[in-house]
PDB file of N, CA, C, O and CB in Angstrom:
ATOM      1  N   MET A   1       0.838  -1.178   0.000  1.00  0.00           N
ATOM      2  CA  MET A   1       0.000   0.000   0.000  1.00  0.00           C
ATOM      3  C   MET A   1       0.886   1.246   0.000  1.00  0.00           C
ATOM      4  O   MET A   1       1.851   1.322   0.760  1.00  0.00           O
ATOM      5  CB  MET A   1      -0.955  -0.005   1.216  1.00  0.00           C
ATOM      6  N   HIS A   2       0.561   2.215  -0.846  1.00  0.00           N
ATOM      7  CA  HIS A   2       1.303   3.470  -0.915  1.00  0.00           C
ATOM      8  C   HIS A   2       0.466   4.591  -0.324  1.00  0.00           C
ATOM      9  O   HIS A   2      -0.736   4.685  -0.574  1.00  0.00           O
ATOM     10  CB  HIS A   2       1.699   3.798  -2.370  1.00  0.00           C
ATOM     11  N   VAL A   3       1.106   5.428   0.453  1.00  0.00           N
ATOM     12  CA  VAL A   3       0.436   6.592   1.022  1.00  0.00           C
ATOM     13  C   VAL A   3       1.098   7.830   0.446  1.00  0.00           C
ATOM     14  O   VAL A   3       2.317   7.981   0.532  1.00  0.00           O
ATOM     15  CB  VAL A   3       0.499   6.590   2.590  1.00  0.00           C
ATOM     16  N   PHE A   4       0.313   8.708  -0.136  1.00  0.00           N
ATOM     17  CA  PHE A   4       0.845   9.931  -0.718  1.00  0.00           C
ATOM     18  C   PHE A   4       0.400  11.127   0.100  1.00  0.00           C
ATOM     19  O   PHE A   4      -0.747  11.195   0.542  1.00  0.00           O
ATOM     20  CB  PHE A   4       0.399  10.081  -2.179  1.00  0.00           C
ATOM     21  N   LEU A   5       1.301  12.063   0.298  1.00  0.00           N
ATOM     22  CA  LEU A   5       0.943  13.316   0.949  1.00  0.00           C
ATOM     23  C   LEU A   5       0.188  14.181  -0.055  1.00  0.00           C
ATOM     24  O   LEU A   5       0.514  14.181  -1.242  1.00  0.00           O
ATOM     25  CB  LEU A   5       2.210  14.056   1.490  1.00  0.00           C
ATOM     26  N   ALA A   6      -0.803  14.904   0.406  1.00  0.00           N
ATOM     27  CA  ALA A   6      -1.553  15.789  -0.481  1.00  0.00           C
ATOM     28  C   ALA A   6      -0.662  16.926  -0.973  1.00  0.00           C
ATOM     29  O   ALA A   6      -0.811  17.395  -2.101  1.00  0.00           O
ATOM     30  CB  ALA A   6      -2.796  16.353   0.238  1.00  0.00           C
ATOM     31  N   VAL A   7       0.257  17.362  -0.130  1.00  0.00           N
ATOM     32  CA  VAL A   7       1.177  18.440  -0.476  1.00  0.00           C
ATOM     33  C   VAL A   7       2.581  18.001  -0.100  1.00  0.00           C
ATOM     34  O   VAL A   7       2.800  17.480   0.994  1.00  0.00           O
ATOM     35  CB  VAL A   7       0.794  19.775   0.243  1.00  0.00           C
ATOM     36  N   LYS A   8       3.530  18.206  -0.996  1.00  0.00           N
ATOM     37  CA  LYS A   8       4.915  17.844  -0.701  1.00  0.00           C
ATOM     38  C   LYS A   8       5.496  18.827   0.309  1.00  0.00           C
ATOM     39  O   LYS A   8       5.048  19.970   0.390  1.00  0.00           O
ATOM     40  CB  LYS A   8       5.769  17.822  -1.994  1.00  0.00           C
ATOM     41  N   PRO A   9       6.492  18.390   1.081  1.00  0.00           N
ATOM     42  CA  PRO A   9       7.090  19.286   2.075  1.00  0.00           C
ATOM     43  C   PRO A   9       7.841  20.448   1.420  1.00  0.00           C
ATOM     44  O   PRO A   9       8.104  20.439   0.218  1.00  0.00           O
ATOM     45  CB  PRO A   9       8.037  18.503   2.980  1.00  0.00           C
ATOM     46  N   ARG A  10       8.175  21.429   2.224  1.00  0.00           N
ATOM     47  CA  ARG A  10       8.862  22.658   1.824  1.00  0.00           C
ATOM     48  C   ARG A  10       7.884  23.623   1.183  1.00  0.00           C
ATOM     49  O   ARG A  10       6.715  23.290   0.990  1.00  0.00           O
ATOM     50  CB  ARG A  10      10.014  22.350   0.855  1.00  0.00           C
ATOM     51  N   THR A  11       8.347  24.800   0.857  1.00  0.00           N
ATOM     52  CA  THR A  11       7.449  25.833   0.351  1.00  0.00           C
ATOM     53  C   THR A  11       7.846  26.279  -1.047  1.00  0.00           C
ATOM     54  O   THR A  11       8.973  26.062  -1.494  1.00  0.00           O
ATOM     55  CB  THR A  11       7.433  27.028   1.292  1.00  0.00           C
ATOM     56  N   CYS A  12       6.903  26.902  -1.718  1.00  0.00           N
ATOM     57  CA  CYS A  12       7.135  27.422  -3.066  1.00  0.00           C
ATOM     58  C   CYS A  12       7.954  28.704  -3.002  1.00  0.00           C
ATOM     59  O   CYS A  12       7.919  29.417  -1.999  1.00  0.00           O
ATOM     60  CB  CYS A  12       5.796  27.676  -3.793  1.00  0.00           C
ATOM     61  N   PRO A  13       8.699  29.002  -4.081  1.00  0.00           N
ATOM     62  CA  PRO A  13       9.428  30.267  -4.134  1.00  0.00           C
ATOM     63  C   PRO A  13       8.454  31.447  -4.130  1.00  0.00           C
ATOM     64  O   PRO A  13       7.306  31.312  -4.552  1.00  0.00           O
ATOM     65  CB  PRO A  13      10.330  30.319  -5.385  1.00  0.00           C
ATOM     66  N   VAL A  14       8.909  32.579  -3.661  1.00  0.00           N
ATOM     67  CA  VAL A  14       8.090  33.787  -3.615  1.00  0.00           C
ATOM     68  C   VAL A  14       8.036  34.409  -5.009  1.00  0.00           C
ATOM     69  O   VAL A  14       9.058  34.524  -5.685  1.00  0.00           O
ATOM     70  CB  VAL A  14       8.652  34.803  -2.577  1.00  0.00           C
ATOM     71  N   VAL A  15       6.856  34.803  -5.427  1.00  0.00           N
ATOM     72  CA  VAL A  15       6.677  35.458  -6.724  1.00  0.00           C
ATOM     73  C   VAL A  15       6.407  36.936  -6.466  1.00  0.00           C
ATOM     74  O   VAL A  15       5.457  37.280  -5.763  1.00  0.00           O
ATOM     75  CB  VAL A  15       5.505  34.800  -7.549  1.00  0.00           C
ATOM     76  N   THR A  16       7.231  37.806  -7.027  1.00  0.00           N
ATOM     77  CA  THR A  16       7.084  39.239  -6.749  1.00  0.00           C
ATOM     78  C   THR A  16       6.284  39.988  -7.808  1.00  0.00           C
ATOM     79  O   THR A  16       5.816  41.098  -7.555  1.00  0.00           O
ATOM     80  CB  THR A  16       8.439  39.868  -6.623  1.00  0.00           C
ATOM     81  N   VAL A  17       6.119  39.399  -8.988  1.00  0.00           N
ATOM     82  CA  VAL A  17       5.317  40.023 -10.044  1.00  0.00           C
ATOM     83  C   VAL A  17       4.385  38.978 -10.633  1.00  0.00           C
ATOM     84  O   VAL A  17       4.633  37.778 -10.513  1.00  0.00           O
ATOM     85  CB  VAL A  17       6.223  40.644 -11.153  1.00  0.00           C
ATOM     86  N   ARG A  18       3.338  39.422 -11.256  1.00  0.00           N
ATOM     87  CA  ARG A  18       2.385  38.532 -11.919  1.00  0.00           C
ATOM     88  C   ARG A  18       2.155  39.038 -13.339  1.00  0.00           C
ATOM     89  O   ARG A  18       2.262  40.234 -13.610  1.00  0.00           O
ATOM     90  CB  ARG A  18       1.035  38.451 -11.128  1.00  0.00           C
ATOM     91  N   CYS A  19       1.838  38.115 -14.237  1.00  0.00           N
ATOM     92  CA  CYS A  19       1.510  38.529 -15.600  1.00  0.00           C
ATOM     93  C   CYS A  19       0.148  39.220 -15.585  1.00  0.00           C
ATOM     94  O   CYS A  19      -0.598  39.109 -14.612  1.00  0.00           O
ATOM     95  CB  CYS A  19       1.507  37.305 -16.579  1.00  0.00           C
ATOM     96  N   LYS A  20      -0.166  39.915 -16.638  1.00  0.00           N
ATOM     97  CA  LYS A  20      -1.412  40.678 -16.684  1.00  0.00           C
ATOM     98  C   LYS A  20      -2.575  39.887 -17.268  1.00  0.00           C
ATOM     99  O   LYS A  20      -3.661  40.436 -17.455  1.00  0.00           O
ATOM    100  CB  LYS A  20      -1.209  41.932 -17.485  1.00  0.00           C
ATOM    101  N   MET A  21      -2.363  38.603 -17.560  1.00  0.00           N
ATOM    102  CA  MET A  21      -3.445  37.762 -18.065  1.00  0.00           C
ATOM    103  C   MET A  21      -4.510  37.599 -16.997  1.00  0.00           C
ATOM    104  O   MET A  21      -4.191  37.415 -15.822  1.00  0.00           O
ATOM    105  CB  MET A  21      -2.912  36.385 -18.510  1.00  0.00           C
ATOM    106  N   LEU A  22      -5.768  37.664 -17.392  1.00  0.00           N
ATOM    107  CA  LEU A  22      -6.862  37.525 -16.442  1.00  0.00           C
ATOM    108  C   LEU A  22      -6.914  36.120 -15.842  1.00  0.00           C
ATOM    109  O   LEU A  22      -7.002  35.976 -14.623  1.00  0.00           O
ATOM    110  CB  LEU A  22      -8.185  37.851 -17.117  1.00  0.00           C
ATOM    111  N   ASN A  23      -6.862  35.098 -16.666  1.00  0.00           N
ATOM    112  CA  ASN A  23      -6.852  33.706 -16.206  1.00  0.00           C
ATOM    113  C   ASN A  23      -5.689  32.975 -16.864  1.00  0.00           C
ATOM    114  O   ASN A  23      -5.891  32.274 -17.855  1.00  0.00           O
ATOM    115  CB  ASN A  23      -8.205  32.994 -16.529  1.00  0.00           C
ATOM    116  N   PRO A  24      -4.480  33.123 -16.338  1.00  0.00           N
ATOM    117  CA  PRO A  24      -3.328  32.482 -16.978  1.00  0.00           C
ATOM    118  C   PRO A  24      -3.459  30.962 -16.947  1.00  0.00           C
ATOM    119  O   PRO A  24      -4.047  30.415 -16.014  1.00  0.00           O
ATOM    120  CB  PRO A  24      -2.025  32.912 -16.289  1.00  0.00           C
ATOM    121  N   PRO A  25      -2.918  30.273 -17.952  1.00  0.00           N
ATOM    122  CA  PRO A  25      -3.008  28.815 -17.986  1.00  0.00           C
ATOM    123  C   PRO A  25      -2.158  28.181 -16.886  1.00  0.00           C
ATOM    124  O   PRO A  25      -1.058  28.647 -16.587  1.00  0.00           O
ATOM    125  CB  PRO A  25      -2.571  28.288 -19.355  1.00  0.00           C
ATOM    126  N   ASN A  26      -2.679  27.125 -16.298  1.00  0.00           N
ATOM    127  CA  ASN A  26      -1.936  26.372 -15.291  1.00  0.00           C
ATOM    128  C   ASN A  26      -1.312  25.155 -15.943  1.00  0.00           C
ATOM    129  O   ASN A  26      -1.961  24.473 -16.737  1.00  0.00           O
ATOM    130  CB  ASN A  26      -2.852  25.953 -14.113  1.00  0.00           C
ATOM    131  N   ARG A  27      -0.068  24.878 -15.619  1.00  0.00           N
ATOM    132  CA  ARG A  27       0.630  23.707 -16.150  1.00  0.00           C
ATOM    133  C   ARG A  27       0.568  22.536 -15.184  1.00  0.00           C
ATOM    134  O   ARG A  27       1.023  21.437 -15.502  1.00  0.00           O
ATOM    135  CB  ARG A  27       2.081  24.049 -16.454  1.00  0.00           C
ATOM    136  N   CYS A  28      -0.001  22.770 -13.992  1.00  0.00           N
ATOM    137  CA  CYS A  28      -0.175  21.709 -13.001  1.00  0.00           C
ATOM    138  C   CYS A  28      -1.339  22.079 -12.095  1.00  0.00           C
ATOM    139  O   CYS A  28      -1.780  23.228 -12.067  1.00  0.00           O
ATOM    140  CB  CYS A  28       1.131  21.488 -12.171  1.00  0.00           C
ATOM    141  N   GLU A  29      -1.835  21.084 -11.349  1.00  0.00           N
ATOM    142  CA  GLU A  29      -2.916  21.316 -10.396  1.00  0.00           C
ATOM    143  C   GLU A  29      -2.543  20.855  -8.991  1.00  0.00           C
ATOM    144  O   GLU A  29      -3.012  21.423  -8.005  1.00  0.00           O
ATOM    145  CB  GLU A  29      -4.177  20.605 -10.855  1.00  0.00           C
ATOM    146  N   SER A  30      -1.687  19.811  -8.896  1.00  0.00           N
ATOM    147  CA  SER A  30      -1.296  19.312  -7.570  1.00  0.00           C
ATOM    148  C   SER A  30       0.137  18.802  -7.595  1.00  0.00           C
ATOM    149  O   SER A  30       0.655  18.430  -8.648  1.00  0.00           O
ATOM    150  CB  SER A  30      -2.249  18.190  -7.105  1.00  0.00           C
ATOM    151  N   ASP A  31       0.773  18.788  -6.430  1.00  0.00           N
ATOM    152  CA  ASP A  31       2.164  18.338  -6.302  1.00  0.00           C
ATOM    153  C   ASP A  31       2.344  16.893  -6.762  1.00  0.00           C
ATOM    154  O   ASP A  31       3.176  16.609  -7.623  1.00  0.00           O
ATOM    155  CB  ASP A  31       2.628  18.476  -4.855  1.00  0.00           C
ATOM    156  N   ASN A  32       1.567  15.992  -6.191  1.00  0.00           N
ATOM    157  CA  ASN A  32       1.795  14.568  -6.402  1.00  0.00           C
ATOM    158  C   ASN A  32       1.342  14.052  -7.754  1.00  0.00           C
ATOM    159  O   ASN A  32       1.979  13.155  -8.306  1.00  0.00           O
ATOM    160  CB  ASN A  32       1.110  13.801  -5.345  1.00  0.00           C
ATOM    161  N   CYS A  33       0.276  14.581  -8.301  1.00  0.00           N
ATOM    162  CA  CYS A  33      -0.234  14.076  -9.574  1.00  0.00           C
ATOM    163  C   CYS A  33       0.491  14.656 -10.777  1.00  0.00           C
ATOM    164  O   CYS A  33       0.637  13.984 -11.798  1.00  0.00           O
ATOM    165  CB  CYS A  33      -1.700  14.372  -9.687  1.00  0.00           C
ATOM    166  N   ASP A  34       0.939  15.876 -10.668  1.00  0.00           N
ATOM    167  CA  ASP A  34       1.463  16.573 -11.836  1.00  0.00           C
ATOM    168  C   ASP A  34       2.959  16.866 -11.821  1.00  0.00           C
ATOM    169  O   ASP A  34       3.551  17.074 -12.880  1.00  0.00           O
ATOM    170  CB  ASP A  34       0.746  17.835 -11.989  1.00  0.00           C
ATOM    171  N   CYS A  35       3.577  16.886 -10.658  1.00  0.00           N
ATOM    172  CA  CYS A  35       4.975  17.317 -10.558  1.00  0.00           C
ATOM    173  C   CYS A  35       5.894  16.167 -10.144  1.00  0.00           C
ATOM    174  O   CYS A  35       5.660  15.525  -9.120  1.00  0.00           O
ATOM    175  CB  CYS A  35       5.102  18.469  -9.557  1.00  0.00           C
ATOM    176  N   PRO A  36       6.935  15.905 -10.934  1.00  0.00           N
ATOM    177  CA  PRO A  36       7.845  14.798 -10.634  1.00  0.00           C
ATOM    178  C   PRO A  36       8.807  15.109  -9.484  1.00  0.00           C
ATOM    179  O   PRO A  36       9.113  16.267  -9.201  1.00  0.00           O
ATOM    180  CB  PRO A  36       8.639  14.443 -11.870  1.00  0.00           C
ATOM    181  N   GLY A  37       9.266  14.056  -8.840  1.00  0.00           N
ATOM    182  CA  GLY A  37      10.289  14.178  -7.795  1.00  0.00           C
ATOM    183  C   GLY A  37       9.937  15.187  -6.727  1.00  0.00           C
ATOM    184  O   GLY A  37       8.805  15.213  -6.244  1.00  0.00           O
ATOM    185  N   PRO A  38      10.903  16.028  -6.349  1.00  0.00           N
ATOM    186  CA  PRO A  38      10.678  16.991  -5.272  1.00  0.00           C
ATOM    187  C   PRO A  38       9.951  18.260  -5.721  1.00  0.00           C
ATOM    188  O   PRO A  38       9.667  19.134  -4.902  1.00  0.00           O
ATOM    189  CB  PRO A  38      11.991  17.368  -4.659  1.00  0.00           C
ATOM    190  N   MET A  39       9.650  18.364  -7.010  1.00  0.00           N
ATOM    191  CA  MET A  39       9.021  19.588  -7.514  1.00  0.00           C
ATOM    192  C   MET A  39       7.618  19.766  -6.947  1.00  0.00           C
ATOM    193  O   MET A  39       6.930  18.793  -6.637  1.00  0.00           O
ATOM    194  CB  MET A  39       8.967  19.568  -9.042  1.00  0.00           C
ATOM    195  N   LYS A  40       7.203  21.035  -6.817  1.00  0.00           N
ATOM    196  CA  LYS A  40       5.892  21.377  -6.280  1.00  0.00           C
ATOM    197  C   LYS A  40       5.101  22.176  -7.309  1.00  0.00           C
ATOM    198  O   LYS A  40       5.675  22.886  -8.134  1.00  0.00           O
ATOM    199  CB  LYS A  40       6.030  22.173  -4.967  1.00  0.00           C
ATOM    200  N   CYS A  41       3.787  22.052  -7.251  1.00  0.00           N
ATOM    201  CA  CYS A  41       2.907  22.849  -8.099  1.00  0.00           C
ATOM    202  C   CYS A  41       2.742  24.203  -7.418  1.00  0.00           C
ATOM    203  O   CYS A  41       2.054  24.313  -6.403  1.00  0.00           O
ATOM    204  CB  CYS A  41       1.511  22.138  -8.331  1.00  0.00           C
ATOM    205  N   CYS A  42       3.370  25.225  -7.977  1.00  0.00           N
ATOM    206  CA  CYS A  42       3.422  26.546  -7.340  1.00  0.00           C
ATOM    207  C   CYS A  42       2.899  27.626  -8.273  1.00  0.00           C
ATOM    208  O   CYS A  42       2.948  27.486  -9.495  1.00  0.00           O
ATOM    209  CB  CYS A  42       4.853  26.877  -6.910  1.00  0.00           C
ATOM    210  N   MET A  43       2.398  28.705  -7.685  1.00  0.00           N
ATOM    211  CA  MET A  43       2.037  29.871  -8.478  1.00  0.00           C
ATOM    212  C   MET A  43       3.336  30.465  -9.001  1.00  0.00           C
ATOM    213  O   MET A  43       4.270  30.719  -8.240  1.00  0.00           O
ATOM    214  CB  MET A  43       1.209  30.922  -7.637  1.00  0.00           C
ATOM    215  N   SER A  44       3.380  30.682 -10.299  1.00  0.00           N
ATOM    216  CA  SER A  44       4.570  31.232 -10.940  1.00  0.00           C
ATOM    217  C   SER A  44       4.262  32.657 -11.406  1.00  0.00           C
ATOM    218  O   SER A  44       3.273  33.256 -10.983  1.00  0.00           O
ATOM    219  CB  SER A  44       5.029  30.337 -12.138  1.00  0.00           C
ATOM    220  N   VAL A  45       5.098  33.178 -12.261  1.00  0.00           N
ATOM    221  CA  VAL A  45       4.882  34.524 -12.774  1.00  0.00           C
ATOM    222  C   VAL A  45       3.557  34.591 -13.541  1.00  0.00           C
ATOM    223  O   VAL A  45       2.857  35.602 -13.484  1.00  0.00           O
ATOM    224  CB  VAL A  45       6.057  34.953 -13.681  1.00  0.00           C
ATOM    225  N   CYS A  46       3.213  33.511 -14.259  1.00  0.00           N
ATOM    226  CA  CYS A  46       1.982  33.501 -15.056  1.00  0.00           C
ATOM    227  C   CYS A  46       1.326  32.123 -14.975  1.00  0.00           C
ATOM    228  O   CYS A  46       1.547  31.282 -15.847  1.00  0.00           O
ATOM    229  CB  CYS A  46       2.278  33.878 -16.537  1.00  0.00           C
ATOM    230  N   GLY A  47       0.535  31.888 -13.958  1.00  0.00           N
ATOM    231  CA  GLY A  47      -0.129  30.603 -13.755  1.00  0.00           C
ATOM    232  C   GLY A  47       0.699  29.664 -12.894  1.00  0.00           C
ATOM    233  O   GLY A  47       1.812  29.992 -12.484  1.00  0.00           O
ATOM    234  N   LYS A  48       0.136  28.486 -12.624  1.00  0.00           N
ATOM    235  CA  LYS A  48       0.828  27.485 -11.808  1.00  0.00           C
ATOM    236  C   LYS A  48       1.714  26.613 -12.684  1.00  0.00           C
ATOM    237  O   LYS A  48       1.367  26.300 -13.823  1.00  0.00           O
ATOM    238  CB  LYS A  48      -0.182  26.614 -11.037  1.00  0.00           C
ATOM    239  N   GLU A  49       2.870  26.222 -12.137  1.00  0.00           N
ATOM    240  CA  GLU A  49       3.761  25.292 -12.825  1.00  0.00           C
ATOM    241  C   GLU A  49       4.604  24.543 -11.808  1.00  0.00           C
ATOM    242  O   GLU A  49       4.715  24.962 -10.656  1.00  0.00           O
ATOM    243  CB  GLU A  49       4.662  26.035 -13.834  1.00  0.00           C
ATOM    244  N   CYS A  50       5.197  23.435 -12.232  1.00  0.00           N
ATOM    245  CA  CYS A  50       6.053  22.638 -11.351  1.00  0.00           C
ATOM    246  C   CYS A  50       7.392  23.353 -11.172  1.00  0.00           C
ATOM    247  O   CYS A  50       8.095  23.637 -12.141  1.00  0.00           O
ATOM    248  CB  CYS A  50       6.266  21.200 -11.925  1.00  0.00           C
ATOM    249  N   LEU A  51       7.725  23.635  -9.925  1.00  0.00           N
ATOM    250  CA  LEU A  51       8.967  24.339  -9.605  1.00  0.00           C
ATOM    251  C   LEU A  51       9.697  23.622  -8.480  1.00  0.00           C
ATOM    252  O   LEU A  51       9.087  22.909  -7.682  1.00  0.00           O
ATOM    253  CB  LEU A  51       8.682  25.805  -9.213  1.00  0.00           C
ATOM    254  N   HIS A  52      11.001  23.816  -8.425  1.00  0.00           N
ATOM    255  CA  HIS A  52      11.769  23.303  -7.294  1.00  0.00           C
ATOM    256  C   HIS A  52      11.512  24.216  -6.101  1.00  0.00           C
ATOM    257  O   HIS A  52      11.612  25.436  -6.234  1.00  0.00           O
ATOM    258  CB  HIS A  52      13.303  23.222  -7.629  1.00  0.00           C
ATOM    259  N   PRO A  53      11.184  23.658  -4.944  1.00  0.00           N
ATOM    260  CA  PRO A  53      10.893  24.500  -3.776  1.00  0.00           C
ATOM    261  C   PRO A  53      12.148  25.139  -3.200  1.00  0.00           C
ATOM    262  O   PRO A  53      13.234  24.564  -3.264  1.00  0.00           O
ATOM    263  CB  PRO A  53      10.201  23.681  -2.699  1.00  0.00           C
ATOM    264  N   ASN A  54      11.991  26.321  -2.643  1.00  0.00           N
ATOM    265  CA  ASN A  54      13.054  27.005  -1.891  1.00  0.00           C
ATOM    266  C   ASN A  54      14.398  27.009  -2.588  1.00  0.00           C
ATOM    267  O   ASN A  54      15.390  26.577  -2.002  1.00  0.00           O
ATOM    268  CB  ASN A  54      13.210  26.371  -0.554  1.00  0.00           C
ATOM    269  N   GLN A  55      14.459  27.477  -3.809  1.00  0.00           N
ATOM    270  CA  GLN A  55      15.728  27.518  -4.536  1.00  0.00           C
ATOM    271  C   GLN A  55      16.586  28.706  -4.134  1.00  0.00           C
ATOM    272  O   GLN A  55      17.757  28.778  -4.507  1.00  0.00           O
ATOM    273  CB  GLN A  55      15.472  27.560  -6.023  1.00  0.00           C
ATOM    274  N   GLY A  56      16.029  29.621  -3.391  1.00  0.00           N
ATOM    275  CA  GLY A  56      16.795  30.783  -2.989  1.00  0.00           C
ATOM    276  C   GLY A  56      16.688  31.937  -3.963  1.00  0.00           C
ATOM    277  O   GLY A  56      17.301  32.984  -3.755  1.00  0.00           O
ATOM    278  N   THR A  57      15.907  31.755  -5.037  1.00  0.00           N
ATOM    279  CA  THR A  57      15.696  32.847  -5.977  1.00  0.00           C
ATOM    280  C   THR A  57      14.249  33.295  -5.885  1.00  0.00           C
ATOM    281  O   THR A  57      13.378  32.527  -5.479  1.00  0.00           O
ATOM    282  CB  THR A  57      16.055  32.420  -7.426  1.00  0.00           C
ATOM    283  N   THR A  58      14.003  34.509  -6.255  1.00  0.00           N
ATOM    284  CA  THR A  58      12.654  35.048  -6.271  1.00  0.00           C
ATOM    285  C   THR A  58      12.206  35.155  -7.712  1.00  0.00           C
ATOM    286  O   THR A  58      12.836  35.855  -8.504  1.00  0.00           O
ATOM    287  CB  THR A  58      12.581  36.425  -5.557  1.00  0.00           C
ATOM    288  N   LEU A  59      11.127  34.473  -8.066  1.00  0.00           N
ATOM    289  CA  LEU A  59      10.627  34.535  -9.430  1.00  0.00           C
ATOM    290  C   LEU A  59      10.153  35.943  -9.721  1.00  0.00           C
ATOM    291  O   LEU A  59       9.489  36.569  -8.895  1.00  0.00           O
ATOM    292  CB  LEU A  59       9.492  33.517  -9.655  1.00  0.00           C
ATOM    293  N   GLY A  60      10.489  36.427 -10.873  1.00  0.00           N
ATOM    294  CA  GLY A  60      10.065  37.757 -11.262  1.00  0.00           C
ATOM    295  C   GLY A  60      11.145  38.809 -11.081  1.00  0.00           C
ATOM    296  O   GLY A  60      10.958  39.952 -11.497  1.00  0.00           O
ATOM    297  N   GLN A  61      12.261  38.459 -10.476  1.00  0.00           N
ATOM    298  CA  GLN A  61      13.280  39.474 -10.248  1.00  0.00           C
ATOM    299  C   GLN A  61      13.942  39.924 -11.542  1.00  0.00           C
ATOM    300  O   GLN A  61      14.606  40.960 -11.562  1.00  0.00           O
ATOM    301  CB  GLN A  61      14.326  38.951  -9.294  1.00  0.00           C
ATOM    302  N   TYR A  62      13.777  39.170 -12.617  1.00  0.00           N
ATOM    303  CA  TYR A  62      14.387  39.542 -13.885  1.00  0.00           C
ATOM    304  C   TYR A  62      13.373  40.078 -14.883  1.00  0.00           C
ATOM    305  O   TYR A  62      13.722  40.321 -16.038  1.00  0.00           O
ATOM    306  CB  TYR A  62      15.103  38.359 -14.476  1.00  0.00           C
ATOM    307  N   PHE A  63      12.124  40.268 -14.466  1.00  0.00           N
ATOM    308  CA  PHE A  63      11.073  40.722 -15.375  1.00  0.00           C
ATOM    309  C   PHE A  63      10.764  42.169 -15.149  1.00  0.00           C
ATOM    310  O   PHE A  63       9.901  42.729 -15.826  1.00  0.00           O
ATOM    311  CB  PHE A  63       9.817  39.894 -15.210  1.00  0.00           C
TER     312      PHE A  63
END
């Protein structure tokens, strides 16, 4: 029997800017179903996507 956590440990990177799209497309919906390995389904600059948690960078700092 396998037990899956609903949310993977650690936190998503901080996003300082957002795109101006009203409903940006999401590339994932949940950590365990959509994101491989340690990656998490996180809000990104424009919609949700699988990201490595706590990388030490802030998304949007180059936009």
